[in-house]
Residue, then its C-alpha position, 0 to 999 in steps of 0.5 A: m461466480v464471485t460473490y463478496t460478503p462483508s462481515r465484522v470481526a470482534e477485534s475491530s469495527a472495520v468491515v472485512f470483505r471476503e471473496h467466496n470462490r476458489g481460484t488457481t493454485v496459490k504459490d506458497l511464499s517464504l515469509s519474514h515475521l516483519s517487513v520494515e520500510v526504512g524511510h522515504f524520500y521524494m526523487e528530488d530529495l535523492e537528487n540533492g545533497e547528502e546531509p538530509i538523506l543521512a540525517q533521516f536514516e540516522r533517525v530511522r536506525p533506533w526505531l529499526e533496532a526497536a522493531k527487530a527486538s520486538a518482532i513477534s516470531g512464535g518462539s524462533k529467531p525473528r526474521v526481519s527484512t528491510c525495504y525501500l520504495i523508490d519514488d520513480y512514478f511521478q518523477s523519474w531521473s536518468d541517473a539511476p546508478d548515481i542515486m542508488e549508489k548514494l542511497l545505499r552508501l548513506s543508509n549503510q553509513a547510518g547503520v541502516t541496512i536495506d535488503y530490498v529496493a522496489r520501484e513505485s512505478a512497478c506498482a502501476r505499470r503494465k506487466d504480461g498483459f495486465v496493469v498491476a495497480e488494477l489488481l487492487a482497483t478491481r478488488l475494491l468494494e464500497e461499504p453499502e450506505p446504511d440508509q437508501d442510496t440516493g444515487g448522487r455519487p457514482p461508484t468508485i470504479t467510475s469516479g476514482w474516489l473511495s470514502n469511508g462514509r457518506p459525504t456532505r449533502e446540501a439540499t437543492i434550493l428551488n426558491a430564494m425564500e427556502a431555507h438552506t439545508w445541510e447534512a454533515p458527512l458520516e463515517y459508516g463505522k464511527r465510534n461516537h463521532s465521525i472521521y470522514v475520509d475521501v481518497e482520490l485513487w486515480r485520475d483519468g486523462a482519456e477522452p469521454g467514451a474511450d475504450r478501457e485500453d485507452i483509459l488504462n494507458q492514460r490513467q494516473y494513479s495517486c500516491p495513496f493508491l500505489a502505496a496501498v498496492w505496495q503494502l499488499v505486495r509486502l504482505g504477500l496478499l496481492r496476487k495474479d494467478g496465485v503468484p505475487a503481483l511483484e516478484v523479487t530478483n537478485f541484484d546482478g551487480e550493475w544498476k541500469t541507467e533507466w529506472s524502467q529497466f530495473p526489476d520489480i523488486v531487487r534483493v541487494n542484500p544476499n543474506a536478507a530474510p524473505f521480502y514478503a512478511y506476515q506484518s509490515l512496519s513503515i518508518m517515515p517522516q510525519n508529512f506522510l501521515p495523511i497519505e498513510t491514513a488514506v492507504r489504510n482506508i483503501v486497504d480496508h476496502f480490499v476484497f482479499q482472495e480466500d485461498v491466498m489469505a488461508r495459505v498465509d494464515s496457515r503458515a502463520q499458525q504452523e509457526g505459532i504466530v497470530v495475525p489479525d483478520v483485518i489486513s490493515q491491522r497487519m500494517s503499522h507505522h512510525f512517523l519520525p519526529g521533525e528534523k532538528 
């Protein structure tokens, strides 16, 4: 039987959810000290002119260099890998080879080497009989409400929404003469004042009463939810039967025409440091700030596997590296200033 126990760590007010069971054998991974995501474009951006793409990579370069210089390595030479996530889930164009050629050529021109390329749709697709995104969906645990639960809001697994607190409440008015009452939203882990976040994780298109297979086939995951999957994959913490949910494949020298034919994650730099890492940094435009705020809320409710976390933390300890207990604190972001 699997049980989940919330606890709080001294360095943060965030709740850490731990799973008390032992699963299958956990694969040991080679880990970089830092995984750096070097920008992000929507698919239509990659389809259009080259100047905005080049300009963004040029703004990324100094922050990438700073990240490499400051990477914590426990005394050895820092291992830093770079990655890029292709936005092929909500929009997918057929000219994949042209887009990949443009992306890698312009990043190199700007002095930003991309080591790994992954597809956003790989975070959602069905693989070997399971849906990768559901590895996260089934391991989300909502914080219990401090007061008694009114039952007015369905659970996350049913609603597809996840919050960090209690939403706004309005009393039912039965008589026109009664005063209207309103209760403000509440962040459960607030410090002085609440910052309430409510995130849509997915939207189901299946008819009411459909079986789970039909529901999953028609489920559309949100951008923050897939980004949370992506972050946990980069940290080596999202596993299926002990192995990473998404695996790395070496580039075979030829890009397929259709994105669906691509491997999960492609190593395009044969000299790259390992893809999976103890900590992650994402460098992206400022308009992604709301999405990444939602991502952190999702990750804060992820029930990690004890044996997976123990294996990663044990390797870190052997290298003299201290990693935070709170997973979201292993993630950092830099939001680029606006374009000139």
